[in-house]
C-alpha positions as CSV (number, residue, x, y, z in Angstrom):
1,M,33.4,53.5,178.1
2,R,36.4,53.7,180.3
3,L,36.8,57.3,179.7
4,F,33.2,58.0,180.7
5,M,33.7,56.0,184.0
6,Y,36.9,57.9,184.7
7,H,35.2,61.3,184.3
8,N,32.3,60.1,186.6
9,Q,34.8,59.1,189.2
10,K,36.5,62.5,189.0
11,K,33.1,64.2,189.4
12,V,32.2,62.0,192.4
13,T,35.5,62.7,194.0
14,L,35.2,66.4,193.4
15,V,31.7,66.6,194.8
16,S,32.8,64.5,197.9
17,L,35.7,66.9,198.5
18,V,33.4,69.9,198.3
19,V,30.9,68.4,200.7
20,L,33.7,67.5,203.2
21,A,35.0,71.1,202.9
22,L,31.5,72.5,203.6
23,I,31.1,70.2,206.6
24,A,34.4,71.2,208.0
25,T,33.7,74.9,207.6
26,A,30.2,74.6,209.2
27,S,31.6,72.7,212.2
28,S,34.2,75.4,212.9
29,I,31.6,78.2,213.1
30,T,30.6,79.0,216.7
31,P,26.9,78.6,217.0
32,V,24.9,81.5,218.7
33,G,24.1,80.7,222.3
34,K,26.9,78.1,222.5
35,F,27.9,79.3,226.0
36,K,25.9,78.4,229.0
37,N,25.1,80.9,231.8
38,L,26.6,84.1,230.2
39,K,24.8,86.9,232.1
40,I,26.9,90.0,231.3
41,L,28.7,89.3,228.1
42,P,26.6,88.8,224.9
43,Q,25.5,85.3,224.0
44,D,26.9,85.7,220.5
45,I,30.4,86.5,221.7
46,P,33.0,84.7,219.6
47,E,35.0,82.1,221.5
48,K,38.3,83.9,220.9
49,K,36.9,87.2,222.3
50,L,35.6,85.4,225.4
51,D,38.9,83.7,226.0
52,S,40.7,87.0,225.5
53,I,38.5,88.8,228.0
54,M,38.9,86.0,230.6
55,D,42.7,86.0,230.0
56,A,42.8,89.8,230.6
57,Y,40.9,89.3,233.9
58,S,43.3,86.6,235.0
59,K,46.3,88.7,234.2
60,A,44.9,91.9,235.8
61,L,44.2,90.1,239.1
62,K,47.1,87.6,238.9
63,V,44.7,84.7,239.4
64,T,43.8,81.5,237.6
65,C,40.4,80.4,236.3
66,D,39.4,78.6,239.5
67,F,39.4,82.0,241.3
68,C,35.9,82.6,239.9
69,H,35.0,79.2,238.3
70,V,34.4,75.9,240.1
71,P,37.4,73.7,239.7
72,P,37.0,70.0,238.7
73,K,37.0,67.5,241.5
74,K,40.5,66.1,242.3
75,D,41.5,62.7,243.5
76,M,43.6,62.1,246.6
77,F,46.8,63.0,244.8
78,S,45.4,66.5,243.9
79,I,45.0,65.5,240.2
80,A,41.9,66.3,238.3
81,K,40.5,63.2,236.5
82,E,41.2,63.2,232.8
83,N,37.6,63.4,231.7
84,E,36.6,66.1,234.2
85,A,37.2,69.6,232.9
86,M,36.3,72.8,234.6
87,D,32.6,73.6,234.2
88,Y,32.7,77.3,233.5
89,S,28.9,77.6,233.7
90,L,28.6,76.8,237.4
91,D,28.1,79.8,239.7
92,N,29.7,80.7,243.0
93,D,30.1,83.8,245.2
94,M,33.3,85.0,243.6
95,K,31.8,84.7,240.1
96,E,28.8,86.8,241.2
97,K,31.2,89.4,242.5
98,A,33.1,89.3,239.2
99,R,29.8,89.9,237.4
100,S,29.1,92.9,239.6
101,M,32.6,94.3,238.7
102,M,31.9,93.7,235.1
103,R,28.6,95.6,235.3
104,L,30.4,98.4,237.0
105,T,33.2,98.8,234.4
106,I,30.8,98.4,231.5
107,D,28.5,101.1,233.0
108,I,31.4,103.5,233.5
109,N,32.9,102.9,230.1
110,K,29.5,103.2,228.4
111,K,28.6,106.4,230.3
112,Y,31.9,108.2,230.0
113,F,33.9,106.7,227.2
114,Y,31.5,105.1,224.7
115,N,32.0,107.0,221.5
116,D,32.4,104.4,218.8
117,S,29.0,102.9,217.8
118,L,30.9,100.0,216.1
119,E,32.3,98.8,219.4
120,R,30.1,97.0,221.9
121,P,30.3,98.7,225.4
122,E,31.0,95.2,226.9
123,Y,34.3,95.2,225.0
124,L,35.6,98.6,226.0
125,R,38.8,98.6,228.1
126,V,39.2,102.2,229.2
127,V,38.3,101.4,232.8
128,H,39.0,97.8,233.5
129,C,40.0,95.4,236.3
130,N,43.6,96.7,236.7
131,T,42.3,100.3,237.1
132,C,41.3,99.5,240.7
133,H,42.9,96.1,241.4
134,R,46.4,97.0,240.2
135,G,47.4,93.3,239.9
136,N,45.8,92.1,243.1
137,P,42.9,89.7,243.5
138,I,41.3,92.1,246.0
139,P,41.7,95.9,245.4
140,P,44.2,97.5,247.7
141,K,42.7,99.9,250.3
142,D,44.8,103.1,249.7
């Protein structure tokens, strides 16, 4: 009888571990449409790809996220409250200008450099921010 109970315990433990592994795997998958207010980049963009693109913009223009995104409210000591993160979905004028620039570079890359049908034109980086901006938030006038 004890041997039977021991095997049942092992089965329950094994099934529990499998269920927990499935839950952990399912929770790590980015759901489609997870991001709010994406108007240029595809809704099904992986989080790592979106972060990589945004990092490239920041580096090319030598700016931080709050150049285009609305920063969190700060208290009188210029410190953002702990529970208030940046809301990347809010729009402002600079974000709309950035979208215009994204459309421009996507159109140029798609029209003149889009040869690989496996690569989405939104992800092409032949002509990109640094092509015109050359490390400046506003493109130089030369």
